[in-house]
BARORO-479166 format. One record per residue: x, y, z of N, C-alpha, C, CB in turn. Coordinates in steps of 0.2 Angstrom, whole numbers, plus 5000, padded with zeros to 4 digits. Glycine has a CB too. Layout:
BEGIN
XYZXYZXYZXYZ;...
//
This chain:
BEGIN
490749624978491249674976491449724982490949724970;491049744986491249784992491849744997490649794997;491749674997492249645000493049664997492149575000;493149684992493849694989494149744994493949714982;493849784996494249834999494449815008493949904998;494249745009494349735016495049725018493949675017;495449715014496149715014496449775016496449695009;496249835014496649895014496549905023496249965008;497249925024497449935031497150015033498249935032;496850035038496750105041497350145041496450095048;497350195037497950245037498250235032498450225043;498250175028498750165022498750215017498850105020;498150255017498150305012498150285005498650335012;497750215004497650184997496950174997498150114996;496750164990495950154988496050094983495450224983;495550064982495350014977494850044973495149954980;494950044966494450074961494450014955494750144958;493750024953493649974946493850014941492949954945;494249994937494550024931494049994925495350004929;493650054922493250034917493350074911492450034918;493250054904493250084899492650114895493750054896;492650164891492250194887492650194880491950254889;492250174875492650184869492250244864492750094865;492650274860492450324856492650324848492650374858;492150324843492350314837492450384834491950274833;493050384830493150454827493350444820493550494831;492950444816493050424809493150344809493750474806;493850334806493950254806494350234812494350224801;494550274816494950274822494350254829495450354822;494650214833494250204839494750224845493950124839;494550264850494950284856494650264862495050354856;495150244866494850204873494950264878495250134875;494350284882494450314888494450274894493850354888;495050294898495050244904494750284911495850214905;494250254915494150294920494050234926493550344919;493950264932493850224937493350244943494650214940;493050204946492650224953492850184958491850214953;492850214965492950174971492650114971492750214976;493050054973492650004974492150014979493049964977;492250044984491750054990491050084988492050104995;491150094982490450134979490150074974490650224974;490450014973490149974968489849914972490649954962;489249904970488949844973489049784968488249854973;489049784962489249734958489249754951488849674959;489349704948489549714939489149664936490349704937;488649684931488249634928488249654921487449634931;487949594917487749604910487249644909487649534907;487149674903486549714901485949694903486449734894;485549714907484849684909484349694904484649714916;483849664904483249684901482849734904482749634900;482849794901482549864905481849884902483049934905;481549924906480849954905481050034903480349944913;480850054898480950114896480550154901480850124888;480850224901480550274904480350334899481050304910;479650344897479450394892479650454895478750384890;479950504889480150574892480650584896479750584896;481150534896481750544899482350554894481950484904;482850584895483350604891483650534889483950664895;483950534882484150464879484750444882484250474870;485050474888485650434890485350384897486250474892;484650414898484350374905484050304900483650424910;484350254901484250194897483550164898484750144898;483350164905482750154908482850114915482450114904;482450074917482450054924482449964924481650094929;482649934928482649864930482549844937483149824927;482349784938482149754944482749714947481549704943;483149734952483749704954483549664961484449754954;483449604961483049574967482749624972483649544972;482249644969481649684972481849754973481549654978;482449774971482549854970482549874964483049874972;482049934961482149964956482650004955481549984954;483049994950483650044948483750074942484249994948;483750134941483850174936484650164932483750234938;484550164925485150144922485350204918485050074917;486050224919486250274915486750264909486450324919;486750274902487350254898487750314897487050234893;488450304901488950354902489150374894489650314907;489250324890489450354884488950414880489450294880;488350394881487750434878487750514882486950394878;487750494889487950564893488450604892488150544899;489150564890489650604887489750644881490150574888;489150614877489150634869489450584865489350704867;489850534867490150484863489850444858490450444867;490150454852489950404846490250344847490050434839;489950304851490150224853490150184847489550194857;490650144847490650084841490050034844491350044841;489650024838489049974839489249914843488749954831;489949884841490049814844490149824851490649774840;490449884853490549894859489949904863491049934860;489449934861488749934864488449874865488249974860;488549814861488349754862488549724867488549724856;489249734869489549704875489549734881490249684873;489149784882489149834887489049794894488549904886;489349824899489249794906488849854910489949784909;488549844915488149884920488649874926487249864921;488949934928489149944936488549964940489850004937;488449924945487949944950488349984956487449874952;488150044957488450084961487950094967488750144957;488250104973487850134980488150194982487850074986;487950244983488250294987487550344988488850324983;487850374993487150424997486650384999486750474993;486650325000486150275000485750264995485750275007;485850264989485550254984485850204978485350324981;485450164975485750124969485750144962485450054969;486150154958486050174952486550134947486150264952;486350104942486750074936487050134931486250014931;487850104930487950134924488350104919488250194925;488050114913488250074907488950084905487850094900;489450054905490150044901490249994897490650044905;490750014893490949954888491249904890491449984883;491749914894492149854897492249874905493049834893;492249824910492549824915493249794916492149814918;493749824917494449804915494649754921494949864913;494749784927495049764933495049814939495749734931;495249774944495349814952495949844953495249774958;496049904953496749934954496849944962496849994950;497349944964497549974970498050034970497949924974;497850094972498250154970498250184977497950194965;498850224978498950264983498650344982499750274984;498350384986498050434984498550484983497450454989;499250474986499750524984499850524977500350514987;499750474973499850464967499250504963499950394965;498650514966498150544963498150624962497550524966;498050644956498250724957497450754956498750754950;497450814958496750854956496750864949496750914959;496050864948495750864941495750934938495050824940;495950984940495951044940496151074933496151074945;496651024930496851054923496551014918497651044922;496050964919495650914914495150964911495150854919;495350964906494751004901494150954899495251024892;493650984896492950954896493150894888492251014894;492950844889493050794884492350764881493350744887;492250794875491550784872490950814877491450684872;490550784879490050804884490150804890489550774883;490850784892491150764899491250824902491750724900;491050864906491350924909491850894914490750954913;492450944914492950914918492850924925493550934916;492350954927492250954935491950894936491651014938;491750854932491450794934492050734934490850774930;492750764935493250714936493550744943493850714929;493550694948493750714954494550694955493350694960;494850664950495650654950495850614945495850624956;496550614943496850584939497450554941497050634935;497650484938498250444940498450414935498050404944;499150404934499450364928499650294929500150404926;499550264923499450174925499950164920498650134923;499950094918500450064914500450104906500349984913;501150104904501250134897501050214897500750094892;501050244903500950314904500350334902501450354900;499850294902499150304901498850344906498650254899;498250384906497950424912497350394912497950514910;497150384919496450354922496250424924496550284928;495450424923495150474925494650454931494850514920;494650474937494150454942493650494941494350454948;493050464939492450504938491950524944492050464933;491650574944491250594950490550574949491350674950;490350514949489750484948489150524952489850424950;489250544957488950584961488650644958489250604967;489150674956488950744952488650734945489550784950;488750674941488350654936487550644938488650584933;487550604943486850594947486450654949487050544953;486750704952486550754954486350804947487050784959;486650804941486450844936485850804933487050854931;485850754934485250724930484750734934485250654929;484650754941484150754944483950694948483650784940;484350644948484250574951484350574959484650524947;484650624961484750634969484950704969485350594971;484650734975484950794978485050804985484650854975;485550824987485650824995485150864998486350834997;484950845004484350885007484650945011483850845012;484650995009484951045014484451105016485651095010;484451125023483951165025484051215030483451125027;483751255031483951305037483851275043483351365037;484351295048484251275054483751305058484851275058;483351275063482851315066483251365071482351245071;482851425071483151475074483351455082482551535073;483851465085484051455091484151395093483651485094;484051345088484251275090484851245093484151225085;485351285089486051265090486551315089486251215085;486751345095487351395095487951395098487051455097;488451385094489151365095489551425094489351305091;490151415096490751465093491351415092490851525098;491851455090492551415088492551395081492651355092;493051375080493251345074493151275072493851355073;492951265065492851195062493351195056492051185061;493751145056494151125051493751085046494851095053;493651105040493251075035493651055030492651115033;493650975027494050945022493550925017494450885025;493650945010493250915004493550934998492450955004;493650904994493850914988493450954983494050864986;492750934985492350964980491951034983491750904979;492051084979491851154980491151154981492051204974;490651114978490051104980489951094986489851064976;490151034988490151004994490351055000490550934994;490851074998491151125004490651185006491851165002;490451205000489951265001489351245005489651304993;488951185004488451165007488551155014488251115005;489151115016489451105023489451155026490051075023;489851195023490151275026489451305028490651325020;488951315024488451355026488051325032487951355020;487951255033487651215037488051245044487751145035;488651225044489051245050489051315053489751215049;489151355048488951435049488351445053488851475043;487851405051487251425054487151395061486751395049;487551355063487651335069488151375075487951255068;488551435070488851475074489651465073488651465081;489751415069490451415069490951445064490551355068;491551465065491851495061492351435057492251555064;492151425050492451375046493051385042491951345041;493651345043494351355039494151295034495051335045;494351305029494251255023494951225020493951305017;494951165019495451125016495251075010495851105022;495651075005495451025000495750944999495551064992;496250945005496450875006496750865012496850835002;496950805015497250795020497850825022497350735020;498350825017499050875017498850935019499450875011;498350965016498251045017498051045024497651085011;497550995026497350995032497850985037496850945033;498250955037498750935042499151005043499350875040;499451035037499651095037499351155041499651115031;498651145040498251205044498251185052497351205041;498251125052498451105061498951125063498551045062;499451115060500151155062500051225063500651155057;499751255058499751335059499251355065499551375051;498751315065498351325072498751335077497751275073;499051265078499351245084499951295086499651165084;500251325080500651365082500351445084501051365075;499751455083499351505085499051505092498951515081;498851455094498551435099498851385104497851425098;499251365103499651315107499351265110499951345113;499351245116498951185121498251215121499251185131;498051275120497351295120496951275113497251385120;497251245108497051225102496351175103497651195098;496251145107495651095108495151135110495651035113;495251195113494751235116494551285110494951275123;494851295105494651345100494451305093495351395099;494851245092494551205086493951155088495151175082;493351165087492851125090492851055086492251155090;493051035081492850995076493251005071492250995076;493350935067493650915061493050885057494250865061;492850915051492350875047492750865041491650915047;492750795039493250775033492850725029493950735036;492950735021492750695017493250635018492750725010;493150585014493550525013494050525006493050465012;493650535001494050534994494250594993493650524989;494950604993495250664992496050654989495150704999;496150684984496750674981497450694986496750724974;497950654986498650664989498450634995498950734989;497950635000497850615006497150605008498050655010;496950535009496150535010496050545017495850475008;495450545018495250555025495350515030494550565025;495350435028495550395033496250405036495550325031;496750415031497450425033497550485037497850435026;497250535034497250605038496950595046496850675034;496450555047496250555054496550515057495550545056;496850455055497450415058497950455060497750355054;498250495056498850545059498550595063499250575052;497950625062497850675068497750645075497050715066;497450585075497350545082497950515084496850485082;498650515079499150485082499550535085499550445078;499450605084499750665086499450695094499550715081;499950695099499750715105499350785106500350715109;499650825100499350895099498550895097499850935094;498450845094497750855090497350795092497850855083;497550755095497050695097496450705099497450655101;496250755104495850765107495250795103496050805112;495350825097494950855093494550815089495350895088;493750815090493450765088493450765079492650775091;493450705077493450715069492750675066494150675065;492250705062491650675060491750665052490850725063;491750615050491750605042491150615040492050535039;491150635034490450655029490650635021490350745029;490350585021490650545015489950535011491050465016;490150525003489450485000489550414999489450504992;490150395003490250315002489750295009491150285003;489250255007488850215011488850145013488350215007;489350115012489450055014489650035021489850025009;489449975024489549975031490349965032489149915034;490749935027491449925029491749985030491849885024;491550045027491950105027491650155033491750145019;491050135036490950165042491350125047490150155043;491450055047491950015052492650055051492049925052;492850065046493550095045493650165048493650095037;493050205046492950275051493150265057492350315051;492750215061492950215068493550185069492450175073;493750145066494550125068495050175066494850065064;494950225062495350285061495250335066495150315054;494750325071494750365077494150415077495450405077;493750415072493250475071492650465075492950475064;492450515078491850505082491150495079491750565086;491150505072490450485069490650475062489850555069;490150455058490250435052489550445048490550355053;489550505044488850525041488950525033488650615044;488350495030488250505023487950555021487950445020;488350595015488050655013487350645011488350685007;486950695009486850755014486250755017487050815012;486050745023485550755026485650795032485350695027;485350855030485550925035485350915042485150985032;484850895043484450875050485050825054483550835049;485150775051485550725053486250755055485650665047;486450795050487150835051487150875057487250875044;486650915057486550965063486550935069485951005062;486250875070486050845077486650805078485350795077;487050775073487650725075488350785076487850665068;488350825073488850885074488750905081488750955068;488150935083487950955091488250905095487150965092;488050835094488150795099488850785101487850725098;489250775094490050775096490250825099490450775090;490150885097490450955100490250945107490151025095;489650935109489450945115489850895120488850935115;489950845118490350785121491050805122490450715118;491250845117492150855117492150925122492550875107;491550965122491751025127491650995134491251085126;491150955135491150925142491750885145490750875143;
//
C-alpha cells in the first residue's frame, strides 16, 4: 500500500488517500459516511481477523491480533462514533492497518472503496464541521468534494488514538541551560494541539515562535518577514518547522517553494510529522529539508533542532 504514493512528485501539492465508508442505520434508512486517510499512513487492508478480546476495554476496542509477529490493537470506528451500523455491513468489514508515529493500529471500516489522488488546495479546513454522532468535529482534519457533489471527510486517526490512550506524545521539560538560542522560528501545523506542544518545546530553547496553519499562510508570513528584515532575514529566522499534512498547501510543496526562492533558501527546514514511512522521509529530503522527525519525541526534537540551527549559524 505504501508504494501507491511513489508516483507523487515533490512539490506537486497532491496527496493520495484511501477512501473508506462507514454506514449508519437510521430507522429504515441507511446512510453512507465517506472518509479518507492518507495512503502514507496505510500499511495494508485486510479482512476482519480472528481477535483476542481484551477484558475491561471500551466496546469500540475490538481486541488484538498478531500480524506477522506484531501485536496490533483493533478499533471499530463505527462503534467509536456511536453509529448504529447495519448488521450486514459489520459482517463484511475490512480492517485498515495504519502506521503513524511509528506504531501500528487497525481500524475496522465497512468498506474500503478506492485510492484517490487529491490536490491539497481542494481540501478545506474542517473548522465548520459539526459533531456527527459520537464523532467530534475536531477529529476531522479536512474536507473535500468528490463526484456527485458528495463530501469526503479526512479523519484524524492520530487524534482518535490519543483520545483512546493508545498513544501519547512524549513531551518533557528541557534540561536547564542545555540549549539557549535566540531568533524566530516559523512553525506550520494545522493542529492546534500539535502547535501548542511544539511551540512550548521551541520556546524552552529560547526561540520566538511565529505560527501558521498551512503552507499558504507560511509563505505569506515569510514575505512579511522579508519586508521587515530584508537580506538579514536568514540571521533573524533561525528555522522553519513544518508539518506535512495541511489543507490548501502541504509541507512538501511549501518546502520546495521556500528552497526555490533565493530570499529564503538558506533558512533550514525541519519536517515534524506523524507520517513515519521511509518514502515520506525520502520525499522530505528531496524537498530540501535538513531533517525529518516523527511526532513527537521531545528529546530527539530538541537535539535535532539544535543540530540544524547550529549548522545554519556556522
